[in-house]
VOLODO-343416 format. One record per residue (C-alpha): residue number from 1; residue in one letter; y, x, z. Coordinates in steps of 0.02 Angstrom, whole numbers. Layout:
# residues N
+------+------+--------+--------+--------+
! resi ! resn !      v !      u !      w !
+------+------+--------+--------+--------+
!  NUM !    A !      Y !      X !      Z !
...
+------+------+--------+--------+--------+
***
This chain:
# residues 384
+------+------+--------+--------+--------+
! resi ! resn !      v !      u !      w !
+------+------+--------+--------+--------+
!    1 !    M !    733 !    251 !   1134 !
!    2 !    Q !    656 !    372 !   1258 !
!    3 !    H !    773 !    428 !   1398 !
!    4 !    P !    743 !    598 !   1476 !
!    5 !    P !    723 !    580 !   1664 !
!    6 !    E !    873 !    609 !   1776 !
!    7 !    L !    801 !    642 !   1948 !
!    8 !    Y !    896 !    625 !   2112 !
!    9 !    V !    850 !    622 !   2295 !
!   10 !    G !    932 !    499 !   2414 !
!   11 !    L !    936 !    522 !   2603 !
!   12 !    M !    989 !    393 !   2730 !
!   13 !    S !    990 !    400 !   2919 !
!   14 !    G !   1087 !    253 !   2986 !
!   15 !    T !   1162 !    175 !   3140 !
!   16 !    S !    990 !    123 !   3204 !
!   17 !    L !    952 !    306 !   3241 !
!   18 !    D !    767 !    282 !   3199 !
!   19 !    G !    744 !    418 !   3069 !
!   20 !    I !    769 !    475 !   2890 !
!   21 !    D !    731 !    372 !   2735 !
!   22 !    A !    706 !    486 !   2585 !
!   23 !    V !    678 !    436 !   2404 !
!   24 !    L !    651 !    521 !   2237 !
!   25 !    V !    721 !    414 !   2097 !
!   26 !    D !    745 !    424 !   1909 !
!   27 !    L !    922 !    366 !   1869 !
!   28 !    S !    914 !    388 !   1680 !
!   29 !    R !    927 !    199 !   1657 !
!   30 !    V !   1032 !     62 !   1739 !
!   31 !    Q !    885 !      9 !   1847 !
!   32 !    P !    830 !    151 !   1961 !
!   33 !    K !    646 !    196 !   1957 !
!   34 !    L !    575 !    241 !   2128 !
!   35 !    L !    454 !    386 !   2107 !
!   36 !    A !    418 !    439 !   2286 !
!   37 !    K !    472 !    394 !   2462 !
!   38 !    H !    456 !    471 !   2634 !
!   39 !    Y !    503 !    420 !   2810 !
!   40 !    L !    534 !    552 !   2944 !
!   41 !    P !    560 !    482 !   3119 !
!   42 !    F !    680 !    557 !   3245 !
!   43 !    D !    606 !    613 !   3408 !
!   44 !    D !    677 !    542 !   3570 !
!   45 !    A !    772 !    701 !   3613 !
!   46 !    L !    868 !    698 !   3449 !
!   47 !    K !    901 !    511 !   3464 !
!   48 !    N !    974 !    537 !   3636 !
!   49 !    D !   1080 !    684 !   3579 !
!   50 !    L !   1151 !    585 !   3432 !
!   51 !    L !   1184 !    432 !   3539 !
!   52 !    A !   1277 !    537 !   3669 !
!   53 !    L !   1389 !    610 !   3534 !
!   54 !    H !   1462 !    439 !   3498 !
!   55 !    Q !   1565 !    455 !   3658 !
!   56 !    P !   1682 !    596 !   3714 !
!   57 !    S !   1585 !    718 !   3821 !
!   58 !    R !   1577 !    899 !   3879 !
!   59 !    N !   1565 !   1032 !   3744 !
!   60 !    E !   1544 !    897 !   3611 !
!   61 !    L !   1609 !   1001 !   3466 !
!   62 !    H !   1477 !   1134 !   3491 !
!   63 !    R !   1341 !   1003 !   3521 !
!   64 !    T !   1394 !    909 !   3365 !
!   65 !    Q !   1375 !   1064 !   3257 !
!   66 !    L !   1204 !   1104 !   3329 !
!   67 !    A !   1147 !    925 !   3299 !
!   68 !    G !   1212 !    937 !   3121 !
!   69 !    N !   1109 !   1094 !   3091 !
!   70 !    Q !    954 !   1011 !   3163 !
!   71 !    L !    981 !    860 !   3050 !
!   72 !    A !   1000 !    973 !   2897 !
!   73 !    R !    831 !   1051 !   2934 !
!   74 !    L !    751 !    880 !   2953 !
!   75 !    Y !    833 !    819 !   2792 !
!   76 !    A !    762 !    973 !   2704 !
!   77 !    T !    590 !    938 !   2776 !
!   78 !    A !    598 !    762 !   2704 !
!   79 !    V !    656 !    826 !   2534 !
!   80 !    N !    516 !    953 !   2524 !
!   81 !    A !    389 !    819 !   2571 !
!   82 !    L !    454 !    712 !   2426 !
!   83 !    L !    441 !    855 !   2302 !
!   84 !    D !    267 !    899 !   2362 !
!   85 !    T !    213 !    718 !   2341 !
!   86 !    A !    282 !    714 !   2164 !
!   87 !    N !    222 !    891 !   2126 !
!   88 !    L !    396 !    939 !   2064 !
!   89 !    P !    497 !   1099 !   2084 !
!   90 !    N !    673 !   1087 !   2151 !
!   91 !    T !    742 !   1139 !   1981 !
!   92 !    E !    698 !    965 !   1917 !
!   93 !    I !    817 !    880 !   2040 !
!   94 !    K !    998 !    855 !   1988 !
!   95 !    A !   1062 !    826 !   2164 !
!   96 !    I !   1030 !    757 !   2337 !
!   97 !    G !   1140 !    614 !   2396 !
!   98 !    C !   1149 !    629 !   2585 !
!   99 !    H !   1246 !    503 !   2686 !
!  100 !    G !   1231 !    603 !   2847 !
!  101 !    Q !   1228 !    535 !   3024 !
!  102 !    T !   1383 !    439 !   3076 !
!  103 !    I !   1452 !    501 !   3242 !
!  104 !    R !   1625 !    422 !   3234 !
!  105 !    H !   1697 !    296 !   3112 !
!  106 !    C !   1882 !    269 !   3143 !
!  107 !    P !   1968 !    218 !   2980 !
!  108 !    A !   2117 !    149 !   3078 !
!  109 !    C !   2147 !    329 !   3136 !
!  110 !    G !   2117 !    398 !   2961 !
!  111 !    Y !   1949 !    481 !   2985 !
!  112 !    T !   1762 !    463 !   2987 !
!  113 !    L !   1629 !    589 !   3038 !
!  114 !    Q !   1453 !    602 !   2967 !
!  115 !    I !   1357 !    758 !   3020 !
!  116 !    G !   1211 !    844 !   2936 !
!  117 !    N !   1279 !   1012 !   2873 !
!  118 !    A !   1268 !    983 !   2686 !
!  119 !    A !   1298 !   1169 !   2651 !
!  120 !    L !   1143 !   1214 !   2753 !
!  121 !    L !   1044 !   1076 !   2667 !
!  122 !    A !   1090 !   1149 !   2496 !
!  123 !    E !   1039 !   1321 !   2557 !
!  124 !    L !    872 !   1262 !   2628 !
!  125 !    T !    821 !   1160 !   2476 !
!  126 !    G !    905 !   1256 !   2334 !
!  127 !    I !    969 !   1088 !   2270 !
!  128 !    T !   1149 !   1029 !   2245 !
!  129 !    V !   1200 !    912 !   2386 !
!  130 !    V !   1330 !    774 !   2379 !
!  131 !    S !   1388 !    714 !   2550 !
!  132 !    D !   1539 !    650 !   2648 !
!  133 !    F !   1554 !    496 !   2539 !
!  134 !    R !   1670 !    397 !   2653 !
!  135 !    S !   1816 !    518 !   2678 !
!  136 !    R !   1895 !    505 !   2505 !
!  137 !    D !   1905 !    315 !   2517 !
!  138 !    I !   1984 !    326 !   2690 !
!  139 !    A !   2110 !    452 !   2625 !
!  140 !    A !   2160 !    319 !   2497 !
!  141 !    G !   2190 !    193 !   2635 !
!  142 !    G !   2017 !    112 !   2634 !
!  143 !    Q !   1886 !     77 !   2765 !
!  144 !    G !   1764 !    203 !   2692 !
!  145 !    A !   1626 !     74 !   2714 !
!  146 !    P !   1522 !    -14 !   2664 !
!  147 !    L !   1485 !     93 !   2512 !
!  148 !    V !   1328 !      9 !   2445 !
!  149 !    P !   1409 !   -146 !   2366 !
!  150 !    A !   1454 !    -47 !   2208 !
!  151 !    F !   1271 !     -1 !   2190 !
!  152 !    H !   1213 !   -179 !   2225 !
!  153 !    G !   1333 !   -242 !   2093 !
!  154 !    Q !   1260 !   -120 !   1968 !
!  155 !    V !   1074 !   -154 !   1995 !
!  156 !    L !   1051 !   -322 !   2086 !
!  157 !    R !   1178 !   -437 !   2004 !
!  158 !    H !   1110 !   -588 !   1909 !
!  159 !    P !   1207 !   -656 !   1759 !
!  160 !    D !   1191 !   -838 !   1813 !
!  161 !    R !   1144 !   -844 !   1997 !
!  162 !    H !   1261 !   -815 !   2144 !
!  163 !    R !   1174 !   -686 !   2253 !
!  164 !    V !   1218 !   -612 !   2422 !
!  165 !    I !   1134 !   -451 !   2477 !
!  166 !    V !   1128 !   -432 !   2667 !
!  167 !    N !   1086 !   -260 !   2735 !
!  168 !    I !   1034 !   -272 !   2918 !
!  169 !    G !   1031 !    -98 !   2991 !
!  170 !    G !   1115 !    -51 !   3154 !
!  171 !    I !   1267 !   -141 !   3084 !
!  172 !    S !   1248 !   -286 !   2962 !
!  173 !    N !   1346 !   -290 !   2800 !
!  174 !    L !   1344 !   -400 !   2648 !
!  175 !    T !   1376 !   -387 !   2462 !
!  176 !    N !   1439 !   -541 !   2372 !
!  177 !    L !   1382 !   -550 !   2189 !
!  178 !    P !   1453 !   -707 !   2109 !
!  179 !    P !   1414 !   -720 !   1922 !
!  180 !    N !   1560 !   -679 !   1809 !
!  181 !    S !   1667 !   -620 !   1954 !
!  182 !    D !   1706 !   -462 !   2052 !
!  183 !    T !   1589 !   -384 !   2180 !
!  184 !    T !   1651 !   -396 !   2359 !
!  185 !    G !   1576 !   -350 !   2527 !
!  186 !    F !   1609 !   -300 !   2707 !
!  187 !    D !   1530 !   -267 !   2876 !
!  188 !    C !   1482 !   -427 !   2967 !
!  189 !    G !   1454 !   -356 !   3142 !
!  190 !    P !   1306 !   -294 !   3241 !
!  191 !    G !   1138 !   -296 !   3155 !
!  192 !    N !    996 !   -219 !   3255 !
!  193 !    L !   1087 !    -94 !   3365 !
!  194 !    L !   1123 !   -206 !   3514 !
!  195 !    M !    951 !   -286 !   3509 !
!  196 !    D !    869 !   -115 !   3495 !
!  197 !    A !    971 !    -42 !   3638 !
!  198 !    W !    930 !   -191 !   3752 !
!  199 !    C !    747 !   -175 !   3706 !
!  200 !    V !    743 !     11 !   3747 !
!  201 !    Q !    828 !    -19 !   3913 !
!  202 !    H !    717 !   -162 !   3972 !
!  203 !    L !    551 !   -141 !   3880 !
!  204 !    G !    550 !     44 !   3843 !
!  205 !    K !    518 !      3 !   3660 !
!  206 !    P !    627 !     56 !   3513 !
!  207 !    Y !    641 !   -119 !   3441 !
!  208 !    D !    585 !   -299 !   3464 !
!  209 !    D !    435 !   -308 !   3348 !
!  210 !    G !    453 !   -462 !   3238 !
!  211 !    G !    584 !   -532 !   3358 !
!  212 !    A !    446 !   -592 !   3474 !
!  213 !    W !    539 !   -549 !   3634 !
!  214 !    A !    696 !   -637 !   3574 !
!  215 !    A !    591 !   -789 !   3525 !
!  216 !    S !    527 !   -798 !   3705 !
!  217 !    G !    702 !   -823 !   3773 !
!  218 !    Q !    840 !   -953 !   3762 !
!  219 !    V !   1012 !   -929 !   3685 !
!  220 !    L !   1149 !   -925 !   3817 !
!  221 !    P !   1294 !  -1024 !   3740 !
!  222 !    A !   1429 !   -955 !   3856 !
!  223 !    L !   1375 !   -776 !   3825 !
!  224 !    L !   1367 !   -806 !   3638 !
!  225 !    E !   1543 !   -878 !   3642 !
!  226 !    R !   1611 !   -728 !   3738 !
!  227 !    M !   1533 !   -610 !   3611 !
!  228 !    L !   1594 !   -708 !   3460 !
!  229 !    N !   1770 !   -704 !   3532 !
!  230 !    E !   1775 !   -518 !   3492 !
!  231 !    P !   1928 !   -500 !   3376 !
!  232 !    F !   1825 !   -407 !   3244 !
!  233 !    F !   1737 !   -568 !   3194 !
!  234 !    A !   1901 !   -656 !   3155 !
!  235 !    L !   1969 !   -512 !   3050 !
!  236 !    P !   1973 !   -547 !   2863 !
!  237 !    P !   1893 !   -420 !   2746 !
!  238 !    P !   1905 !   -277 !   2711 !
!  239 !    K !   1829 !   -223 !   2875 !
!  240 !    S !   1696 !   -105 !   2941 !
!  241 !    S !   1624 !    -64 !   3111 !
!  242 !    G !   1495 !     37 !   3206 !
!  243 !    R !   1444 !    101 !   3376 !
!  244 !    D !   1625 !    142 !   3414 !
!  245 !    L !   1644 !    -45 !   3451 !
!  246 !    F !   1472 !   -123 !   3469 !
!  247 !    N !   1372 !    -32 !   3603 !
!  248 !    L !   1292 !    -63 !   3773 !
!  249 !    T !   1459 !    -42 !   3861 !
!  250 !    W !   1529 !   -182 !   3754 !
!  251 !    L !   1377 !   -290 !   3791 !
!  252 !    R !   1385 !   -262 !   3979 !
!  253 !    S !   1569 !   -315 !   3977 !
!  254 !    K !   1512 !   -486 !   3914 !
!  255 !    L !   1375 !   -511 !   4045 !
!  256 !    Q !   1408 !   -600 !   4209 !
!  257 !    G !   1251 !   -541 !   4298 !
!  258 !    G !   1089 !   -630 !   4333 !
!  259 !    E !   1046 !   -670 !   4152 !
!  260 !    R !    862 !   -661 !   4108 !
!  261 !    T !    834 !   -511 !   3996 !
!  262 !    E !    740 !   -611 !   3864 !
!  263 !    D !    883 !   -736 !   3859 !
!  264 !    V !   1006 !   -595 !   3825 !
!  265 !    Q !    893 !   -534 !   3684 !
!  266 !    A !    885 !   -709 !   3611 !
!  267 !    T !   1075 !   -719 !   3618 !
!  268 !    L !   1095 !   -550 !   3535 !
!  269 !    L !    984 !   -607 !   3392 !
!  270 !    E !   1088 !   -766 !   3379 !
!  271 !    L !   1246 !   -661 !   3375 !
!  272 !    T !   1183 !   -560 !   3227 !
!  273 !    C !   1131 !   -718 !   3135 !
!  274 !    Q !   1291 !   -814 !   3171 !
!  275 !    A !   1400 !   -668 !   3116 !
!  276 !    I !   1305 !   -655 !   2951 !
!  277 !    A !   1299 !   -842 !   2920 !
!  278 !    Q !   1484 !   -868 !   2960 !
!  279 !    A !   1532 !   -725 !   2844 !
!  280 !    I !   1430 !   -799 !   2701 !
!  281 !    R !   1499 !   -975 !   2727 !
!  282 !    Q !   1678 !   -914 !   2734 !
!  283 !    Y !   1680 !   -780 !   2599 !
!  284 !    C !   1531 !   -815 !   2485 !
!  285 !    A !   1552 !  -1000 !   2449 !
!  286 !    G !   1426 !  -1065 !   2324 !
!  287 !    A !   1296 !   -930 !   2352 !
!  288 !    T !   1121 !   -994 !   2318 !
!  289 !    E !   1015 !   -838 !   2344 !
!  290 !    M !   1022 !   -729 !   2499 !
!  291 !    Y !    919 !   -568 !   2500 !
!  292 !    L !    890 !   -464 !   2656 !
!  293 !    C !    857 !   -277 !   2665 !
!  294 !    G !    856 !   -144 !   2800 !
!  295 !    G !    758 !   -141 !   2962 !
!  296 !    G !    814 !   -316 !   3012 !
!  297 !    A !    722 !   -389 !   2863 !
!  298 !    H !    561 !   -359 !   2961 !
!  299 !    N !    621 !   -467 !   3107 !
!  300 !    L !    530 !   -632 !   3077 !
!  301 !    A !    630 !   -727 !   3208 !
!  302 !    L !    793 !   -665 !   3133 !
!  303 !    N !    738 !   -714 !   2957 !
!  304 !    A !    688 !   -888 !   3014 !
!  305 !    R !    852 !   -915 !   3105 !
!  306 !    L !    955 !   -858 !   2955 !
!  307 !    A !    857 !   -976 !   2843 !
!  308 !    A !    895 !  -1119 !   2965 !
!  309 !    L !   1081 !  -1076 !   2966 !
!  310 !    L !   1098 !  -1051 !   2778 !
!  311 !    T !   1027 !  -1214 !   2713 !
!  312 !    G !   1126 !  -1207 !   2551 !
!  313 !    G !   1013 !  -1076 !   2474 !
!  314 !    T !    855 !   -973 !   2487 !
!  315 !    V !    833 !   -827 !   2607 !
!  316 !    Q !    711 !   -691 !   2554 !
!  317 !    T !    697 !   -503 !   2562 !
!  318 !    T !    754 !   -395 !   2417 !
!  319 !    D !    572 !   -352 !   2384 !
!  320 !    A !    564 !   -523 !   2300 !
!  321 !    I !    677 !   -457 !   2161 !
!  322 !    G !    592 !   -288 !   2146 !
!  323 !    A !    704 !   -188 !   2263 !
!  324 !    E !    609 !   -112 !   2409 !
!  325 !    G !    718 !   -157 !   2557 !
!  326 !    D !    667 !    -16 !   2673 !
!  327 !    Y !    729 !    116 !   2550 !
!  328 !    L !    868 !     25 !   2459 !
!  329 !    E !   1008 !    116 !   2549 !
!  330 !    A !    929 !    285 !   2516 !
!  331 !    I !    918 !    240 !   2331 !
!  332 !    A !   1102 !    191 !   2338 !
!  333 !    F !   1151 !    364 !   2399 !
!  334 !    A !   1051 !    446 !   2260 !
!  335 !    W !   1153 !    336 !   2141 !
!  336 !    L !   1315 !    383 !   2228 !
!  337 !    A !   1271 !    567 !   2205 !
!  338 !    Q !   1244 !    536 !   2019 !
!  339 !    Q !   1414 !    451 !   2005 !
!  340 !    A !   1498 !    600 !   2090 !
!  341 !    L !   1416 !    729 !   1977 !
!  342 !    H !   1467 !    627 !   1825 !
!  343 !    G !   1646 !    613 !   1890 !
!  344 !    K !   1636 !    423 !   1899 !
!  345 !    S !   1720 !    316 !   2028 !
!  346 !    A !   1595 !    229 !   2142 !
!  347 !    S !   1715 !    147 !   2263 !
!  348 !    L !   1772 !    -33 !   2258 !
!  349 !    P !   1949 !    -62 !   2324 !
!  350 !    L !   1909 !   -248 !   2341 !
!  351 !    V !   1774 !   -198 !   2466 !
!  352 !    T !   1857 !    -58 !   2563 !
!  353 !    G !   2041 !    -99 !   2542 !
!  354 !    A !   2082 !     71 !   2467 !
!  355 !    R !   2239 !     85 !   2361 !
!  356 !    H !   2135 !    138 !   2210 !
!  357 !    A !   1958 !    179 !   2158 !
!  358 !    C !   1896 !    355 !   2196 !
!  359 !    V !   1759 !    477 !   2150 !
!  360 !    L !   1665 !    488 !   2315 !
!  361 !    G !   1579 !    637 !   2393 !
!  362 !    A !   1595 !    824 !   2424 !
!  363 !    I !   1481 !    934 !   2317 !
!  364 !    Y !   1387 !   1086 !   2380 !
!  365 !    Y !   1302 !   1174 !   2236 !
!  366 !    G !   1124 !   1231 !   2265 !
!  367 !    H !   1033 !   1392 !   2223 !
!  368 !    P !    897 !   1375 !   2089 !
!  369 !    L !    760 !   1461 !   2189 !
!  370 !    R !    644 !   1358 !   2298 !
!  371 !    L !    652 !   1421 !   2476 !
!  372 !    N !    522 !   1410 !   2612 !
!  373 !    S !    502 !   1243 !   2700 !
!  374 !    P !    621 !   1233 !   2849 !
!  375 !    Q !    554 !   1238 !   3024 !
!  376 !    S !    571 !   1078 !   3122 !
!  377 !    D !    523 !   1018 !   3294 !
!  378 !    S !    502 !    841 !   3229 !
!  379 !    P !    341 !    797 !   3136 !
!  380 !    A !    341 !    705 !   2971 !
!  381 !    G !    268 !    532 !   2979 !
!  382 !    G !    250 !    367 !   2890 !
!  383 !    R !    348 !    211 !   2926 !
!  384 !    G !    258 !    108 !   3055 !
+------+------+--------+--------+--------+
***
């Protein structure tokens, strides 16, 4: 039977603060079909502005709104690039699923904040926008994150094999997919954000390419122990985290001074790997297939270390099972937008700890006319 296409756009800009992942997907079947993709990097000025907004500062409310408007224009630029690539008018798109840029994530205080001005994005693109996916779950007593396990359970589950999907962005999170059992998942701890921040500070580079710098250093056992003593790691799921906890201030509080910079980088990589491996051992017993996605999946040293720690199964990227890891989260938010428009719950109380499942996302209806491409100070570009 021929299914008419059901086209959605997914947008993701995560904790790593590197840029926007944009996808055009057909969600007419259970397995999404990726039709087009685009990566739009953030310039250094925007990165610095967003990073500064994670901490209380002068005139932050005004600066937050301005940054949200700038993000909306960049999101619209990415959407228009997708539609141009696919030679499609905006009237063919059901909705845009836009996660937005997390500025604060404080579920213990009952709130989370992702900026990106979804109303402006709907106005600029003429397409319905679904955003603010976390708030409804938090209102129901949940963590509001991670949100992708429901999607992983829908499209990456195997009927007979116990899989774990590990997304290594700024923060690392996992999805546990045991056959014939419920989907679970939670944030493990820092993914790339501490390594990236240390790399920027000491090498002037945005990330440690392939983990080569970390591989040149030695793990510092005492430093690793101090970091792993952070209470977050001992918390049982459900749990989530972000830059509110794991940041350079946190890292500096663990240093004693005099450490070689490459040794700190090696220890940060070990921290990410140990946090993931311990989470899998403790909460995903019997898993035989581990699949990595997100930016950390490109870190060869990290991949090798995880494979050494997780000897009970295979460690590969999600590309091995037909899911392009760089854009998997963006595809997930296209799917979440579809669930919202269909009035379907896309939250998993077992993952977030919410009292009940919820329909996630706020909907901003678009105008059917295609508007002019938004102006942006940041050029479009391909993923390096």
